[in-house]
N, C-alpha and C positions, 0 to 999 in steps of 0.2 A: 821311330822318336814321337813327337808331338801329335798325335792324330784327333780330329778335333771331334769331342764327342756333343752329339747332337741333343743328349739328355740334358747335358751340362747347362745349356744356355736355356734351354727351357725351364728346368729347377731355379736357375739364376731369376729370370722372370718371375716367376712365381714365390719367389723370397721378395723381391720388388713388391708386389704385389701385396703379398700378406700383411711386409714392414708397413706398407705406406697406407694401407689403409685400415689396418688398425688405429694408428695413428690420426688416421682422419675422422674415425670414428669417436673415439677417445675424444680427440677434440671437439669436433661436437657437440655430443655427449656434455665435456664441461660446458659448455658456450651456452647450452640451451637452457640447464640449470638457473642460469641467472644473466639472461640477457641483458640487463641492465651494466652490470659490472664485469659482463668477457666478453664486448665485441669485439673486444679488439685480435680474438681467437679468427674470425668468420676470414680476414688475408691469410690467414696460414692453413688453413682449410682449402682455398679456392687454389693457393697455389700449389700444395701439393695435389689437389686432383688435376693440376695444369701439365705438372711433373709425370703424372700416370698417364694421361692420353698422349704427350710427348713420347714416352717411352714405348705405348702400346701402338701408336702411329708409327712412328719409324721399325719398330719389329715386324709390322704388317707392311709397309712399304718396302722394307729389305726382301720379305720372303715372298711377296708377288712382285716382285719389277719385272720378272721377263715373261708373266704372264699376258693376256690380251686382256684389257681393262681389269687387271689386277688391282693397280696404284690406286684408286678409288677410295676404299673404304681407311688407305692409311693414308692419307689425303686429307679427308673427313676429321680424322683423328685429332691428324694436327693442326687440324682448321678451329676443331673443339678445344684444344690447349693453349690456341691461340689467345680465342674468345674468355679463357676461364685466366687467362694471364692478363687482361687487359682487368678484368672483373678485379683479379688481386689487385691491381698499382689501384683502382678506381675506389676499391675500398680500403684497402691503406691510406690511398690520402684523404678517404672523410673519416679513416679514424682516428689517424694523425691530426686531424681540423678539430675532431672534435674533444680530444685526449691537450690539447692547445690552448683550451681556451677554458 
């Protein structure tokens, strides 16, 4: 019936990486073309990189859960995702305050 294909999960992860990275590079490029007019794109860049770190962290955590000392890289990626999420909130607040002035 439904056998799990380990390559399918890896292909899905690669597709997520590809899509998010292309979007992040495009948004960052557009933002840096005219930073005074397009600074509102930075919260989106930070949010997408946080999502990418969370996905990588959970996959790494799940893959190395049974190994001795193997969860540390996954936890570091999840922690980095939390820091980027905080940076998203701060930059979103600053952007919102600047746009409302």
